[in-house]
N, C-alpha and C positions, 0 to 999 in steps of 0.2 A: 432402759430399764428392765430389770425382772418383772414380768408381769406374777401377779398375787397367785398361790396357787388355788389349781379350778377342781381340784378334786376333792371330794368328800370321803371320806373314808372308813380311818380307824382313830379317831381320839387324836389324831398327830396335830389338831389344831385348834388353837384356843382364841375367842375374839377375831375370829379370820386369821388369826397369822400362825405362822407354823410352829410349833415348839422347836426351841435352838439351844443351843449351850449358851450362848451368849446372853438368855433371857428378856433377848428385844422384843418389846410388846409395839411396837410402830411398825405397821405395814412399810412405809417409806422408806424409814430406816434401814427395814431388812432387805428391801428391794437393792437400795443403794451399796448394802455391802455386798451382797451376791453377786451386781455388777463388777466391784473394785474387784472380787475373787474370780470373777471369769477372764477378766481383764489380764489378772494376773496369771490364770491359769493360761492362756494363747500364748503371754512374752514366754512363760515356762518350755510348753511343750513347744514353740515354735523354736526357740533356741535347742531345744534336745534335739528335734529335727534337722537344723540346720549342722550340729556337731557329732552326730553319730545316727546309725541306721536304728529306727524304731521297730519293734515286731508289733505288724497289722495284725491285732488278733482281737478277739471278745477280751481277753486282760487288758489290753493298755485302753481301751473302753474304760473301764471299771476304777484302774488307775487315772485314769483323766476326771471320771466323776468323784471319787473320795479326794482326789487332790483340789478339784473345785470347790466342794460343799462340806469337804472334812471338819473342815475349822467350826462352821454352825451344827450341822446336824449327825446325830450319833449314827443316823441310817446310810451315811454317805458311803458307794463305793459297796454297798449292799443289796442282793435282790430282797425286792419290795416282797412284802406277805400277806399283803392283801390284794383285794380285785380292784380297778380302779377302771373308770369310761369318763370319757370327755366329749361333749357335745352329742350324743348319743353314739359313738364308736367306743365299743368294749375292747379293752386292750386282753393280750394274752393273759389266760386266769393264771394267777399265782401259783398255782400246782404244776403247772407247764413249762414257766419258764425255764429252768433246767435244760430240759429236752430242747425247747424252744433255741434257746442257744448255742446250744452244742450244733444244731443246724446251719443259725446264722454265720456261726464261724466258718463254715464250709463255703456261704456264699460269701463272705469277705475273703477268704481265699482264691474262688475263683474268678472273683470281680478283682484282683488287686490291680491299679493302673502301673503303666510302666513308664521311666523316666521317658519324656517325647509323647506322650501319648495325644492322638488328636483329641481337640476339643468336644467334636462330638462325643467318640468313643467315651472319653472321661465322664462328661457328663450323662451318659448312659449308666457306666458303673455304679457313679455317686450318688444315683438315684435308686437303683436298685437298694444301695446297701441303706441307704438314707429308709427309704421307706419300709422293708423288711424289719431294721432295729424298730421304727417306730409301732409300728402292730405290736411289737414285743411288749414295749416301756417296762424295759426292766426295773425300773428305778423309781421309787416314790414321787420325786419331783426332779427337774434340772436333764431329763430324758432330753430333748430337744437342743438345748444349749452344747449337752456332751457330745451328740452325735456331731453336729455343725461343727464342732473342734475338731473331732476323728476329722471328717469328710477335710477339714481344711488343709490336716496334718497327709493326706493324702495326694489332696492338691499339691500341695509344695512340694512334696517326693518327686511330682510327673512335671516339676518344671511350672506350676503355674500359683498364682497368687490366692490369698483365701477369695474364697467364694461370696459378692458381695449381694447379698439378699436383698439390700434395699434396691436394687434394678426391677424389683416384683412388688406387688401389692403385698401386705400382711392378706387378706382375703384370698387373694390368689395362692398364698403360700397353704393358708389352711387348706383351702380347697385340694391341693396337690397332696397334701397328707392325706384327706379321707379319699380322695382318689388309690392313695397307694396303699389304702389297707383292703382294696381288692385286687392289688398287685398290677394296676394301672399306672405305670412310670412316667407316662409321657408329660403329664402338667409337671411333675417335679423336676424330670431331665431339662424340659423348657428354662425352667426357672434356675435352675445350676448354670446352666449354657448360658443365658443371660449375665450372668454373676460372676462367669470366668475368664479370666486374661492371664496370658504369659508374662512372669515374672522377668 
């Protein structure tokens, strides 16, 4: 299930629920709908990856986010304009996101996996991309799910199945995200490696 919003920021939340186009006021119902939309996003983009060559860049990440959450939120696929933090970690200030995304695009291009990439090499590359994106957190909500789908598309193109994050605990994943904020990628690499398998 999608998690409730963890960020207190810009008045986009009413009674603990994100304002949305469908005027849903029940958190559980909103989470369930997000889960369905996310499942549809996987189907859509994996189909595209199987039938054509996708451009792996920042634009694709924004396209994924807009496709995933555009039904529900006006801000889907758009850079957030407020500063947000989670668990004591401050993400990239809104005023610097444009600049950070340009650098992040270079990071993606430098670490694009090739078909037949070894599991070790692939997990290293995906961990760097995941952690660097997480530090930017360009969207109001849905950052984690969006980057995981993007990474799964990269893994798919390299001949692997989608990453099974269920092979690691939620706590270890959160700790890996925190470590990644300081460019310590090993914990995330370990989680991704555990979840990778050839298709």
